[in-house]
VOGUKOL-868758 format. One line per 2 residues: for each residue x, y, z of N, C-alpha, C. Coordinates in nm, 2 decimals. Each point is the difference from the previous one (the first is absolute). Layout:
REM residues N
X:Y:Z:X:Y:Z:X:Y:Z; ...;
***
This chain:
REM residues 330
0.89:1.80:4.35:-0.04:0.10:0.08:-0.16:-0.06:-0.02; -0.07:-0.04:0.17:-0.12:-0.02:0.01:-0.08:0.09:0.09;
-0.12:0.00:0.03:-0.10:0.11:0.00:0.06:0.01:0.17; 0.01:-0.08:0.07:-0.01:-0.01:0.13:0.12:0.01:0.09;
0.12:0.03:-0.10:0.10:0.02:0.01:0.06:0.16:0.01; -0.08:0.08:-0.06:-0.01:0.18:-0.03:-0.02:0.01:0.15;
0.12:0.13:-0.01:-0.01:0.08:0.13:-0.04:0.14:-0.05; -0.11:0.05:0.04:-0.07:0.15:-0.08:0.10:0.09:0.08;
0.05:0.13:-0.03:0.01:0.11:0.07:-0.11:0.11:0.01; 0.02:0.08:0.09:-0.11:0.12:0.01:0.09:0.11:-0.10;
-0.16:0.07:-0.04:0.00:0.11:-0.08:0.00:0.11:0.07; 0.18:0.06:0.00:-0.03:0.12:0.10:0.00:0.12:-0.10;
0.05:0.00:-0.11:-0.03:0.14:-0.08:-0.14:0.03:-0.06; -0.03:0.10:0.04:-0.14:0.05:-0.07:0.00:0.05:-0.13;
0.10:-0.03:-0.07:0.01:0.00:-0.17:0.01:-0.11:-0.02; 0.01:-0.13:0.06:-0.02:-0.15:-0.05:-0.12:-0.01:-0.02;
-0.11:0.00:-0.04:-0.10:-0.05:-0.02:-0.02:-0.14:0.03; -0.11:-0.05:0.03:-0.01:-0.11:0.06:-0.10:-0.08:-0.13;
0.09:-0.14:-0.05:-0.03:-0.07:-0.09:-0.09:-0.13:0.03; 0.01:-0.03:0.10:-0.02:-0.15:0.02:-0.17:-0.02:-0.01;
-0.02:-0.13:-0.09:-0.09:-0.07:-0.06:-0.03:0.05:-0.13; 0.05:0.10:-0.02:-0.04:0.08:-0.19:0.07:-0.08:-0.08;
-0.04:-0.03:-0.16:0.02:-0.13:-0.07:0.04:0.09:-0.12; 0.12:-0.04:-0.06:0.09:0.04:-0.12:0.03:-0.09:-0.06;
0.03:0.01:-0.18:0.04:-0.04:-0.10:-0.04:-0.15:-0.02; 0.06:-0.12:0.05:-0.03:-0.17:0.01:-0.05:0.01:0.08;
-0.18:0.02:0.05:-0.04:-0.01:0.09:0.13:0.01:0.16; 0.04:0.07:0.00:0.12:0.00:0.12:-0.09:0.06:0.13;
-0.01:-0.06:0.13:-0.05:0.10:0.08:0.13:0.03:0.08; -0.03:0.10:0.05:0.10:0.07:0.12:-0.01:-0.08:0.15;
0.08:-0.04:0.01:-0.01:-0.08:0.17:0.04:0.12:0.09; 0.10:0.04:0.02:0.04:0.13:0.06:0.15:0.08:0.01;
0.06:0.05:0.06:0.08:0.11:0.00:0.10:-0.10:0.01; 0.12:0.00:-0.04:0.15:-0.08:-0.01:0.10:0.13:0.08;
-0.03:0.09:0.02:0.12:0.14:0.03:0.10:0.01:-0.09; 0.01:0.11:-0.03:0.09:0.07:-0.06:-0.04:0.01:-0.17;
-0.14:0.05:0.02:-0.09:0.04:-0.12:-0.03:-0.13:-0.07; 0.04:-0.12:0.09:-0.07:-0.14:-0.11:-0.10:-0.05:0.06;
-0.09:-0.11:-0.10:-0.12:-0.02:0.05:0.01:-0.15:-0.05; -0.10:-0.03:0.09:-0.03:-0.14:-0.02:-0.10:-0.06:-0.06;
0.00:-0.08:-0.13:-0.12:-0.04:-0.08:0.01:-0.09:-0.05; -0.13:-0.11:-0.02:0.01:-0.12:-0.01:-0.05:-0.01:-0.16;
0.11:-0.04:-0.09:-0.10:0.01:-0.09:-0.06:-0.06:-0.09; -0.09:-0.01:-0.08:-0.08:-0.11:-0.05:0.02:-0.13:-0.07;
0.14:-0.01:-0.04:0.05:-0.14:-0.03:0.03:-0.04:0.15; 0.00:0.04:0.10:-0.01:-0.10:0.13:0.14:0.05:0.13;
0.08:0.05:-0.12:0.13:0.08:0.03:-0.01:0.13:0.15; 0.13:-0.02:0.11:-0.03:0.13:0.05:0.11:0.04:0.03;
0.00:0.19:-0.06:0.12:0.05:0.00:-0.04:0.17:0.03; 0.12:0.05:-0.03:-0.02:0.15:0.02:0.05:0.06:-0.09;
-0.06:0.15:-0.01:0.03:0.08:-0.06:0.00:0.16:0.06; 0.04:0.07:-0.05:0.00:0.20:0.02:-0.11:0.02:-0.04;
-0.07:0.07:0.17:-0.13:0.08:-0.06:-0.02:0.03:-0.17; 0.12:0.10:0.01:-0.05:0.12:-0.11:-0.04:-0.10:-0.15;
0.10:-0.13:0.03:0.01:-0.06:-0.13:-0.13:-0.07:0.00; -0.08:-0.05:0.10:-0.12:-0.04:0.00:-0.13:0.10:-0.08;
0.08:0.11:0.06:-0.12:0.13:-0.07:0.01:0.01:-0.14; 0.15:0.01:-0.05:-0.02:0.02:-0.15:-0.07:-0.15:-0.10;
0.03:-0.07:0.07:-0.06:-0.14:-0.08:0.06:-0.10:-0.03; 0.06:-0.09:0.12:0.07:-0.07:0.02:-0.09:-0.16:-0.01;
0.06:-0.05:-0.11:-0.10:-0.16:-0.02:0.02:-0.09:0.11; 0.08:-0.01:0.05:-0.01:-0.14:0.07:0.14:-0.03:0.07;
0.00:-0.15:0.05:0.15:-0.01:0.08:0.09:-0.04:-0.11; 0.12:-0.03:-0.02:0.11:0.04:-0.10:-0.05:-0.14:-0.10;
-0.02:-0.09:0.05:-0.05:-0.12:-0.06:-0.11:0.00:-0.13; -0.09:0.05:0.07:-0.12:0.00:-0.12:-0.04:0.12:-0.04;
0.10:0.14:0.03:-0.05:0.15:-0.02:0.06:0.02:-0.13; 0.12:-0.02:-0.08:-0.01:-0.02:-0.11:-0.09:-0.08:-0.11;
-0.05:-0.14:0.02:-0.12:-0.07:-0.11:-0.11:0.07:0.06; -0.03:0.05:0.08:-0.14:0.09:0.05:0.00:0.14:-0.08;
0.15:0.07:-0.06:-0.01:0.12:-0.05:-0.02:-0.05:-0.18; 0.09:-0.11:-0.01:0.00:-0.07:-0.14:-0.10:-0.05:-0.03;
-0.08:-0.08:0.05:-0.11:-0.04:-0.03:-0.13:0.13:-0.04; 0.01:0.10:0.08:-0.08:0.14:-0.02:0.02:0.06:-0.16;
0.17:-0.02:0.00:0.02:0.07:-0.10:-0.04:-0.10:-0.13; -0.04:-0.11:-0.01:-0.09:-0.09:-0.04:-0.10:0.04:-0.09;
-0.07:0.02:0.15:-0.14:-0.02:-0.03:-0.05:0.16:-0.05; 0.07:0.12:0.01:0.05:0.06:-0.09:-0.03:0.03:-0.11;
0.07:-0.09:-0.07:0.02:-0.02:-0.13:-0.13:-0.04:-0.08; -0.07:-0.09:0.09:-0.11:-0.08:-0.07:-0.12:0.07:-0.10;
-0.01:-0.02:-0.07:-0.14:0.10:-0.07:0.06:0.07:-0.10; 0.15:0.09:0.06:0.05:0.14:-0.09:0.05:-0.06:-0.13;
0.05:0.10:-0.07:0.02:0.01:-0.12:0.15:0.04:-0.03; 0.08:-0.07:-0.06:0.15:0.06:0.03:0.05:-0.01:-0.15;
0.02:0.06:-0.09:0.02:0.03:-0.19:-0.10:-0.08:-0.02; 0.00:-0.11:-0.10:-0.10:-0.10:-0.04:-0.02:-0.08:0.10;
0.06:-0.05:0.10:-0.03:-0.06:0.07:-0.11:0.01:0.12; -0.12:-0.09:0.03:-0.08:0.02:0.08:-0.03:-0.11:0.10;
0.09:0.02:0.12:0.01:-0.13:0.11:-0.10:0.00:0.04; -0.08:-0.19:0.02:-0.06:-0.07:0.00:0.01:-0.03:0.17;
0.08:-0.08:0.06:0.04:0.00:0.08:0.16:-0.07:0.04; 0.04:-0.05:0.12:0.10:-0.07:0.04:0.01:-0.14:-0.08;
0.12:-0.06:-0.09:-0.03:-0.08:-0.04:0.15:-0.11:0.07; 0.08:0.04:0.05:0.12:-0.06:0.09:0.05:0.07:0.12;
-0.03:0.00:0.07:0.06:0.08:0.15:0.15:-0.01:0.01; 0.05:0.08:0.04:0.15:-0.09:0.07:0.02:0.19:0.11;
0.15:-0.03:0.03:0.02:0.10:0.13:0.05:0.15:-0.01; -0.05:-0.01:-0.15:0.08:0.16:-0.05:-0.04:-0.01:-0.14;
-0.06:0.13:-0.02:-0.05:0.05:-0.13:0.12:-0.05:-0.14; 0.11:-0.06:0.00:0.06:-0.01:-0.09:-0.03:-0.16:-0.05;
-0.05:-0.11:0.08:-0.06:-0.09:-0.02:-0.10:-0.09:-0.03; -0.11:0.14:0.07:-0.16:0.01:-0.03:-0.03:0.06:-0.13;
-0.08:-0.13:-0.08:-0.07:0.00:-0.10:-0.18:0.03:-0.01; 0.02:0.07:-0.09:-0.17:0.13:0.05:-0.07:-0.08:-0.14;
-0.10:-0.09:0.00:-0.08:-0.05:-0.13:-0.13:0.18:-0.07; 0.10:0.03:-0.14:-0.06:0.12:-0.05:-0.07:-0.06:-0.11;
-0.12:0.09:-0.06:0.00:0.00:-0.12:0.02:0.10:-0.09; 0.04:-0.04:-0.13:0.11:0.14:-0.09:-0.14:0.08:-0.09;
0.02:0.12:0.01:-0.13:0.05:-0.07:0.03:0.04:-0.17; 0.11:-0.02:0.02:0.03:0.02:-0.16:-0.05:-0.13:-0.06;
0.03:-0.10:-0.01:-0.01:-0.11:-0.03:-0.12:-0.11:0.07; -0.03:0.01:0.09:-0.10:-0.10:0.06:0.03:-0.12:0.11;
0.17:0.00:-0.05:0.06:-0.12:0.07:-0.02:-0.01:0.19; 0.00:-0.10:0.06:0.02:0.01:0.14:0.14:-0.06:0.03;
0.08:0.08:0.08:0.16:-0.06:0.02:-0.02:0.03:0.13; 0.13:-0.02:0.04:0.05:-0.03:0.12:0.13:0.09:0.00;
0.04:0.10:0.10:0.07:0.08:-0.01:0.10:0.07:0.15; 0.08:0.02:0.01:0.07:0.02:0.15:-0.04:0.15:0.06;
-0.04:-0.02:0.12:-0.04:0.15:0.05:0.06:0.10:-0.03; 0.16:-0.02:0.02:0.08:0.07:0.02:0.03:0.06:-0.20;
-0.02:-0.07:-0.06:0.00:0.06:-0.19:-0.10:0.08:0.03; -0.15:0.00:0.03:-0.10:0.04:-0.03:0.01:0.15:0.07;
0.01:0.00:0.14:0.06:0.13:0.06:0.11:0.09:-0.01; 0.08:-0.06:-0.07:0.14:0.09:-0.09:-0.01:0.00:-0.18;
-0.12:-0.07:-0.05:-0.02:0.07:-0.13:0.09:-0.09:-0.03; 0.05:-0.07:0.01:0.12:-0.07:-0.07:-0.06:-0.10:-0.12;
-0.13:-0.04:0.06:-0.14:-0.09:-0.07:-0.12:0.08:-0.04; 0.00:0.03:-0.14:-0.11:0.08:0.00:-0.11:-0.10:-0.12;
-0.01:-0.11:-0.01:-0.04:-0.06:-0.07:-0.02:-0.14:0.04; -0.03:-0.15:-0.06:0.00:-0.09:0.03:0.14:-0.06:-0.14;
0.05:0.09:-0.10:0.05:-0.03:-0.08:0.00:0.03:-0.14; -0.17:0.09:-0.02:-0.02:-0.03:-0.11:0.00:0.17:-0.05;
0.05:0.05:0.06:0.08:0.17:-0.01:0.09:0.00:-0.05; 0.13:-0.08:0.03:0.09:-0.03:-0.12:0.01:-0.04:-0.13;
-0.06:-0.14:0.05:-0.10:-0.04:-0.14:-0.02:0.07:-0.14; -0.11:0.09:0.08:0.00:0.13:-0.09:0.05:0.11:-0.03;
0.10:0.01:0.08:0.10:0.12:-0.04:0.10:-0.06:-0.08; 0.04:-0.12:0.01:0.11:-0.08:-0.11:-0.12:-0.04:-0.14;
-0.07:0.00:0.01:-0.17:-0.06:-0.14:0.04:-0.13:-0.02; 0.03:-0.04:0.11:-0.01:-0.16:-0.03:-0.17:-0.06:-0.01;
-0.12:0.07:0.09:-0.08:-0.01:-0.06:-0.06:0.03:-0.11; 0.04:0.08:-0.09:-0.05:0.03:-0.17:0.08:-0.08:-0.08;
0.11:-0.06:0.04:0.08:-0.06:-0.07:-0.10:-0.16:-0.04; -0.07:-0.07:0.11:-0.09:-0.09:0.02:-0.14:0.01:0.00;
-0.07:0.09:0.04:-0.12:0.06:-0.03:-0.06:-0.03:-0.16; -0.09:-0.03:-0.02:-0.09:0.00:-0.13:0.09:-0.08:-0.14;
0.07:-0.07:0.05:0.09:-0.07:-0.10:-0.02:-0.17:0.03; 0.06:-0.05:-0.12:-0.02:-0.14:0.03:0.17:-0.08:0.00;
0.04:-0.07:0.03:0.10:-0.09:0.06:-0.01:-0.20:-0.03; 0.01:-0.01:-0.18:-0.04:-0.14:0.02:-0.15:0.03:-0.03;
-0.04:-0.11:0.10:-0.09:-0.03:-0.01:-0.11:0.07:0.17; 0.08:0.06:0.05:-0.06:0.08:0.13:-0.03:0.13:-0.11;
-0.13:0.05:0.10:-0.03:0.09:0.02:-0.04:0.11:0.14; 0.05:0.09:0.05:0.05:0.04:0.15:-0.15:0.08:-0.01;
0.01:-0.04:0.12:-0.18:0.05:0.03:0.02:0.10:0.12; 0.04:-0.03:0.13:0.03:0.09:0.12:0.14:-0.04:0.06;
0.06:0.08:0.10:0.12:-0.01:0.05:-0.02:0.01:0.14; 0.10:-0.09:0.11:-0.05:0.05:0.14:0.14:-0.02:0.01;
0.03:0.00:0.15:0.13:-0.04:0.09:0.04:-0.12:0.06; 0.10:-0.11:-0.02:0.03:-0.10:0.04:0.12:-0.04:0.04;
0.06:-0.03:0.14:0.10:-0.02:0.06:0.11:0.11:-0.08; -0.06:0.13:0.01:0.07:0.15:-0.03:0.07:0.01:-0.17;
-0.11:-0.05:-0.04:0.02:-0.01:-0.14:-0.14:0.04:-0.07; 0.00:0.03:-0.13:-0.13:0.01:-0.08:0.01:-0.15:-0.06;
-0.13:0.01:0.00:-0.11:-0.12:-0.06:-0.09:0.06:-0.08; -0.04:-0.10:-0.10:-0.13:0.04:-0.10:-0.02:-0.08:-0.03;
-0.16:-0.01:0.02:-0.16:-0.16:0.00:0.02:0.04:-0.17; 0.06:-0.10:-0.08:0.03:-0.02:-0.13:-0.17:-0.09:-0.04;
-0.04:0.01:-0.13:-0.13:-0.12:-0.07:0.09:-0.06:-0.07; -0.02:-0.10:-0.04:0.10:-0.07:-0.12:-0.11:-0.01:-0.12;
0.02:-0.06:-0.11:-0.08:0.00:-0.11:-0.09:-0.12:0.01; 0.05:-0.06:0.10:-0.09:-0.15:0.02:-0.12:0.05:0.06;
0.01:0.08:0.09:-0.09:0.05:0.08:0.06:0.00:0.19; 0.10:-0.06:-0.01:0.07:0.00:0.13:0.01:0.10:0.06;
-0.03:0.05:0.12:0.08:0.17:0.07:0.13:-0.04:0.09; 0.06:0.01:0.04:0.15:-0.03:0.01:0.10:0.15:0.06;
0.01:-0.02:0.14:0.14:0.08:0.07:0.09:0.04:-0.07; 0.10:0.12:-0.10:0.14:-0.09:-0.02:0.06:0.16:0.08;
0.11:-0.04:0.01:0.09:0.12:0.05:0.02:0.09:-0.11; 0.00:0.16:0.00:0.03:0.05:-0.09:0.11:0.01:-0.09;
0.14:-0.04:0.12:0.14:-0.03:-0.08:-0.02:-0.11:-0.05; -0.08:-0.09:-0.02:-0.01:-0.18:-0.12:-0.05:0.05:-0.12;
-0.09:0.11:0.02:-0.04:0.09:-0.10:0.06:0.05:-0.09; 0.08:0.07:0.05:0.10:0.15:-0.11:0.07:-0.10:0.01;
0.08:-0.06:0.05:0.12:-0.10:-0.05:-0.02:-0.11:-0.10; -0.18:-0.05:-0.01:-0.01:-0.13:-0.10:0.05:-0.12:0.07;
-0.03:-0.02:0.09:0.01:-0.12:0.08:-0.13:-0.08:-0.01; -0.14:0.06:0.01:-0.13:-0.08:0.01:-0.07:0.06:-0.08;
-0.05:-0.06:-0.11:-0.06:0.07:-0.12:-0.16:-0.09:0.01; -0.04:-0.11:0.11:-0.11:-0.04:-0.06:-0.05:-0.06:0.18;
-0.09:-0.06:0.05:-0.03:-0.11:0.11:0.06:-0.06:-0.01; 0.03:-0.04:-0.08:0.09:-0.16:-0.05:-0.02:-0.07:-0.09;
-0.13:0.05:-0.07:-0.06:-0.06:-0.13:0.11:-0.03:-0.07; 0.07:0.14:-0.07:0.08:-0.02:-0.08:0.12:-0.08:-0.01;
0.00:-0.07:0.15:0.13:-0.09:0.00:-0.06:-0.14:-0.05; -0.08:0.01:0.06:-0.09:-0.16:-0.06:-0.04:-0.03:-0.12;
-0.04:0.14:-0.09:-0.03:-0.01:-0.09:0.14:-0.05:-0.11; 0.09:0.09:0.07:0.13:-0.07:-0.09:0.06:-0.12:0.05;
-0.01:-0.07:0.10:0.01:-0.14:0.00:-0.06:-0.11:-0.02; -0.10:0.05:-0.05:-0.11:-0.09:-0.05:-0.06:0.00:-0.14;
-0.02:-0.12:-0.03:-0.04:-0.01:-0.21:0.10:0.02:-0.05; -0.03:0.06:-0.13:0.10:0.05:-0.10:0.12:0.05:0.03;
-0.02:0.14:0.14:0.08:0.09:-0.03:0.12:-0.06:0.12; 0.02:-0.12:0.06:0.09:-0.07:0.05:0.13:-0.05:-0.09;
0.11:0.06:0.00:0.07:-0.04:-0.05:0.06:-0.15:0.00; -0.07:-0.07:0.08:0.02:-0.15:-0.03:-0.13:-0.12:-0.05;
-0.10:0.09:-0.07:-0.07:-0.05:-0.07:0.00:-0.03:-0.12; -0.07:-0.15:-0.02:0.04:-0.14:-0.06:-0.12:-0.02:-0.10;
0.03:0.09:-0.08:-0.14:-0.01:-0.13:-0.05:-0.09:-0.05; 0.11:-0.13:0.00:-0.02:-0.14:-0.02:-0.09:-0.10:0.10;
-0.02:0.04:0.13:-0.11:-0.07:0.07:-0.07:0.04:-0.02; -0.09:-0.13:0.00:-0.19:0.00:-0.04:-0.04:0.07:0.19;
-0.14:0.02:0.01:-0.05:-0.01:0.10:-0.03:-0.09:0.12; 0.03:-0.11:-0.06:-0.05:-0.14:0.07:0.16:-0.07:0.05;
0.10:0.06:-0.06:0.15:0.03:0.03:0.02:0.10:0.14; -0.03:0.09:0.01:0.02:0.12:0.12:-0.11:-0.11:0.07;
-0.14:-0.06:0.01:-0.08:0.01:0.07:0.08:-0.15:0.09; 0.07:-0.03:-0.07:0.09:-0.16:0.04:0.12:0.05:0.10;
0.07:0.08:-0.02:0.12:0.06:0.01:-0.07:0.07:0.14; -0.09:0.06:0.05:-0.05:0.09:0.09:-0.03:-0.12:0.08;
-0.08:-0.13:0.00:-0.06:-0.05:0.04:0.18:-0.08:0.10; 0.08:-0.05:-0.12:0.10:-0.06:0.07:0.07:0.10:0.09;
0.02:0.16:0.02:0.05:0.06:0.04:-0.06:-0.02:0.13; -0.14:-0.01:0.03:-0.07:0.01:0.12:0.04:-0.14:0.07;
0.00:-0.10:-0.09:0.04:-0.18:0.07:0.12:0.09:0.07; 0.11:0.01:-0.02:0.19:0.02:0.06:-0.05:0.09:0.09;
-0.11:0.11:0.01:-0.01:0.06:0.06:-0.09:-0.05:0.16; -0.07:-0.08:0.01:-0.07:-0.07:0.07:0.07:-0.11:0.05;
0.10:-0.05:-0.08:0.08:-0.10:0.05:0.12:0.10:0.12; 0.07:0.06:-0.05:0.08:0.07:0.06:-0.05:0.05:0.15;
-0.13:0.04:0.00:-0.07:0.05:0.09:-0.03:-0.13:0.14; -0.01:-0.09:-0.07:0.00:-0.15:0.06:0.12:-0.04:0.08;
0.10:0.02:-0.07:0.17:-0.09:0.00:-0.01:0.11:0.14; -0.03:0.11:0.01:0.03:0.13:0.11:-0.03:-0.05:0.10;
-0.19:0.00:-0.02:-0.06:-0.08:0.13:0.05:-0.10:0.08; -0.04:-0.13:-0.04:0.09:-0.08:0.02:0.15:-0.06:0.02;
0.08:0.13:-0.02:0.17:0.02:0.05:0.02:-0.13:-0.04; -0.01:-0.02:-0.16:0.06:-0.07:-0.07:-0.01:-0.14:0.07;
-0.06:-0.03:0.08:-0.03:-0.19:0.04:-0.11:-0.10:-0.05; 0.02:-0.08:0.02:-0.11:-0.07:-0.11:-0.10:-0.06:0.08;
-0.11:0.02:-0.01:-0.13:-0.07:0.10:-0.01:-0.13:0.04; 0.11:-0.05:-0.07:-0.03:-0.17:0.01:0.14:-0.07:0.13;
0.10:0.04:-0.08:0.14:-0.09:0.07:0.04:0.14:0.03; -0.05:0.08:0.03:0.06:0.11:0.09:0.18:0.07:-0.03;
0.03:-0.05:-0.10:0.15:0.05:-0.07:-0.04:0.14:-0.02; 0.14:0.03:-0.01:0.05:0.16:-0.04:0.01:-0.02:-0.20;
-0.10:0.03:-0.06:0.02:0.03:-0.16:0.09:0.08:-0.02; 0.11:-0.02:-0.12:0.03:0.03:-0.08:-0.03:0.09:-0.13;
0.05:0.10:-0.05:-0.11:0.08:-0.10:0.00:-0.10:-0.08; 0.05:-0.11:-0.06:-0.07:-0.08:-0.09:-0.02:-0.11:0.01;
-0.07:-0.03:0.13:-0.06:-0.09:0.08:-0.10:0.03:0.07; -0.08:0.06:-0.06:-0.16:0.06:0.07:-0.14:0.02:-0.09;
-0.04:-0.07:0.04:-0.13:0.04:-0.10:-0.14:0.06:0.06; -0.07:0.09:-0.04:-0.17:0.05:0.07:-0.04:-0.06:-0.03;
-0.04:-0.11:0.08:-0.16:-0.11:-0.01:-0.13:0.12:0.00; -0.08:-0.08:-0.07:-0.16:0.03:-0.02:-0.06:-0.06:0.13;
-0.05:0.03:0.10:-0.08:-0.09:0.08:-0.12:-0.07:-0.08; -0.06:0.10:-0.03:-0.13:-0.01:-0.08:-0.01:-0.01:-0.15;
-0.01:-0.10:-0.12:0.03:0.04:-0.12:-0.11:0.05:-0.04; -0.10:-0.01:0.06:-0.15:0.04:-0.07:0.01:0.16:0.06;
0.07:0.03:0.11:-0.03:0.16:0.07:0.04:0.07:-0.09; 0.03:0.12:-0.01:0.07:0.12:-0.06:0.15:0.02:0.00;
0.01:-0.06:-0.10:0.18:-0.03:0.01:0.09:0.16:0.00; -0.06:0.13:0.02:0.05:0.07:0.00:-0.01:0.09:0.13;
-0.04:-0.11:0.12:0.01:0.07:0.13:0.07:-0.09:0.13; 0.07:0.11:0.01:0.12:-0.02:0.12:0.00:-0.08:0.09;
-0.13:-0.05:0.05:0.01:-0.05:0.12:-0.03:-0.17:-0.06; -0.04:-0.03:-0.14:-0.04:-0.09:-0.04:0.18:-0.09:-0.06;
0.08:0.06:0.03:0.11:-0.04:-0.02:0.10:-0.03:0.15; 0.02:-0.11:0.00:0.16:0.02:0.11:0.10:-0.09:-0.05;
0.15:-0.01:0.05:0.12:-0.05:-0.06:0.02:-0.14:0.02; 0.05:-0.05:-0.09:0.05:-0.13:0.01:0.16:-0.03:-0.06;
0.06:-0.13:-0.01:0.16:0.01:-0.07:-0.07:-0.07:-0.08; 0.08:-0.03:-0.09:0.01:-0.07:-0.14:-0.07:-0.12:0.02;
0.07:-0.05:0.13:-0.01:-0.15:0.00:-0.16:-0.02:0.00; -0.05:0.05:0.14:-0.07:-0.01:0.08:-0.15:0.04:-0.14;
0.03:0.11:-0.06:-0.08:0.03:-0.11:-0.05:-0.10:-0.09; 0.11:-0.08:-0.06:-0.02:-0.11:-0.07:-0.09:-0.11:0.08;
0.06:-0.04:0.09:-0.05:-0.11:0.07:-0.14:0.01:0.04; -0.04:0.14:0.05:-0.16:0.01:0.00:-0.08:-0.01:-0.11;
0.03:0.07:-0.12:-0.05:-0.02:-0.11:-0.01:-0.13:-0.07; 0.11:-0.08:0.01:0.01:-0.15:-0.07:-0.10:-0.08:0.14;
-0.03:0.03:0.06:-0.11:-0.07:0.11:-0.11:0.04:-0.06; -0.05:0.12:-0.02:-0.15:0.06:0.02:-0.06:0.03:-0.15;
0.14:-0.06:-0.09:-0.05:-0.02:-0.16:-0.06:-0.10:-0.02; -0.04:-0.13:0.11:-0.07:-0.10:0.00:-0.12:0.05:0.05;
-0.05:0.09:0.07:-0.11:0.03:0.01:-0.10:0.09:-0.09; 0.05:0.04:-0.09:-0.05:0.15:-0.03:0.09:0.05:-0.04;
-0.01:0.09:-0.16:0.08:0.13:-0.06:0.05:0.12:0.07; -0.10:0.01:0.10:0.00:0.11:0.11:0.02:-0.06:0.12;
0.10:0.10:0.09:0.01:-0.01:0.15:-0.13:0.04:0.05; -0.04:0.01:0.17:-0.06:0.07:0.06:0.05:0.00:0.11;
-0.07:0.14:0.09:0.04:0.04:0.10:0.01:-0.14:0.14; -0.07:-0.07:-0.04:0.02:-0.13:0.12:0.05:-0.08:-0.02;
0.09:-0.03:-0.16:0.06:-0.08:-0.02:0.17:0.05:0.06; -0.02:0.11:-0.03:0.15:0.11:0.05:0.02:-0.05:0.18;
-0.15:0.03:0.07:0.03:-0.01:0.09:0.02:-0.14:0.07; -0.07:-0.10:-0.08:0.05:-0.13:0.03:0.15:-0.04:0.00;
0.10:0.05:-0.10:0.08:-0.02:-0.05:0.09:0.07:0.08; -0.02:0.10:0.07:0.12:0.08:0.11:-0.05:-0.06:0.08;
-0.12:-0.01:0.07:-0.04:-0.06:0.13:-0.03:0.11:0.11; -0.05:0.09:-0.09:-0.01:0.14:0.08:-0.04:0.14:-0.10;
-0.03:0.10:0.06:-0.03:0.13:-0.06:0.13:0.03:-0.04; 0.05:0.06:-0.15:0.07:0.06:-0.03:0.02:0.16:0.12;
0.13:0.01:0.00:0.03:0.08:0.11:-0.06:0.19:0.01; 0.00:0.02:-0.19:-0.09:0.10:0.01:-0.13:0.03:0.01;
-0.08:-0.16:0.03:-0.14:0.01:0.01:-0.03:0.00:0.17; 0.09:-0.05:0.07:-0.03:0.03:0.19:-0.03:0.13:0.01;
-0.11:0.00:0.07:-0.06:0.13:0.04:-0.09:0.06:-0.07; -0.04:-0.05:-0.13:-0.07:0.04:-0.11:-0.09:-0.11:-0.07;
-0.11:-0.01:0.15:-0.09:-0.13:-0.04:-0.11:0.06:-0.14; 0.01:0.09:0.00:-0.14:0.06:-0.09:0.08:-0.05:-0.16;
0.13:0.03:-0.01:0.06:0.01:-0.16:0.03:-0.20:0.02; 0.00:-0.03:0.09:0.03:-0.15:0.00:-0.12:-0.05:-0.07;
-0.12:0.00:0.04:-0.13:-0.07:-0.02:-0.07:0.04:-0.11; 0.04:0.15:-0.06:0.00:0.02:-0.16:0.06:-0.07:-0.06;
0.16:-0.03:-0.02:0.09:-0.08:-0.06:-0.03:-0.13:0.00; -0.09:-0.07:0.10:-0.04:-0.14:-0.02:-0.12:-0.01:-0.08;
-0.05:0.11:-0.07:-0.15:-0.03:-0.04:0.06:-0.01:-0.18; -0.05:-0.13:-0.09:0.08:0.06:-0.12:-0.10:0.03:-0.10;
0.01:0.16:0.02:-0.03:0.09:-0.08:0.06:0.09:0.00; 0.04:0.11:-0.14:0.03:0.15:-0.01:-0.01:0.04:0.13;
0.15:0.03:0.04:0.00:0.10:0.13:0.01:0.14:-0.01; -0.09:0.05:0.01:0.02:0.17:0.06:0.04:0.06:0.10;
0.08:0.08:0.01:0.06:0.05:0.10:-0.09:0.13:0.06; -0.02:0.05:-0.10:-0.06:0.13:0.04:-0.14:-0.02:0.08;
-0.06:-0.17:0.00:-0.13:0.01:0.02:0.04:-0.01:0.17; 0.12:-0.04:0.03:0.06:0.00:0.17:0.04:0.13:0.03;
0.01:0.09:-0.11:0.04:0.17:0.09:0.13:-0.01:0.02; 0.07:-0.08:-0.15:0.18:0.00:0.01:0.04:0.06:-0.10;
***
C-alpha cells in the first residue's frame, strides 16, 4: 500500500472526531479517514496501515509488523534498573522476538555475581538468584567454606557455566579456579604441583637409585637428541637433502650442518640417507675434524631446504663459533 494510492473518505458523523495529523505509538502519523471507523496511518517503520479510531485512542503501538516488537522493547526497558527478588537487572544481554528467548544481564545481590537470566523467568519468579540461593539451601557452601581439600584452601566462590566455582590457593602459592564438585568428590587436590611431585625424583615408582647424576644427565641429553632427530625427519618429510630419495626408518641420519654451532638447535640439522652421510664425512674428514656450514652448502650445491627463506639463520650458521638462537629471538 502506497501513500499516493490512498482514497480518503469524508467524515460524516459528528461523533467521529478528526484525527488527521495526530501522532501515536511508535511515531505513527495519521494520514486520513478510511471510512467505517478506520483511519489510515504511516507507522514509524515506514509501513502504511489502518486501524479503528478507538484502538488508536486506547494505545495502539503501530502496524502489525512492528507493533508487537515495539511493545516488547518497551517492556524490556521497564525491567532495566529494577530489582526482582535477589536479581538487579542491569541491561539487555541478548534480544529476541519474545521474552522467552531474551536474556537480561543481572547482578545477584545475594552473592555479588553477575549472570544472564531469561526475561520471562525473572518476571514469573522462576529464577530468584544466580543459583547461589539453592546452593545455600542445600548447604553446599558450608561444606566447602573454611575447609581444606588436599593442598587447596577455598577463598571465595563465583558462578561459571551455570555451576559454582571456587577460587582456591594452593600450598605452593598458586591461585586456581576449581569447580565445587571436583573439590567435594576429591578429583582435584592441588594446582598440579602434587602430580609433579609424585612423578619426579625419588617419589616416582620408576626411580632407579643405582644411577648417578651423570648418568641421568646423559640420558636426558640422549632423549633430547632423539626428539630433535624426529622433528628433523618430519620437517624434511623423510627425503634426503642430497640424493632426494625417500628414506626408510633405519636408513636416515640427522646431520649437523655446522659442528661448531649449537648441536641442539633444530636449524642446525638436516636429513641425509646413511649412504650420503657416510660419503660426506668420508670426504670432509680430510679437511679437519669438524665440518662447517660452508662445506655442507658446497657439498649439497645449494642451501638446505629448511634454510631457504631464512637468510639470517643461514649467515649465523656460517660463522664458526657457538650459535645462540636466543640472540636471533627464536
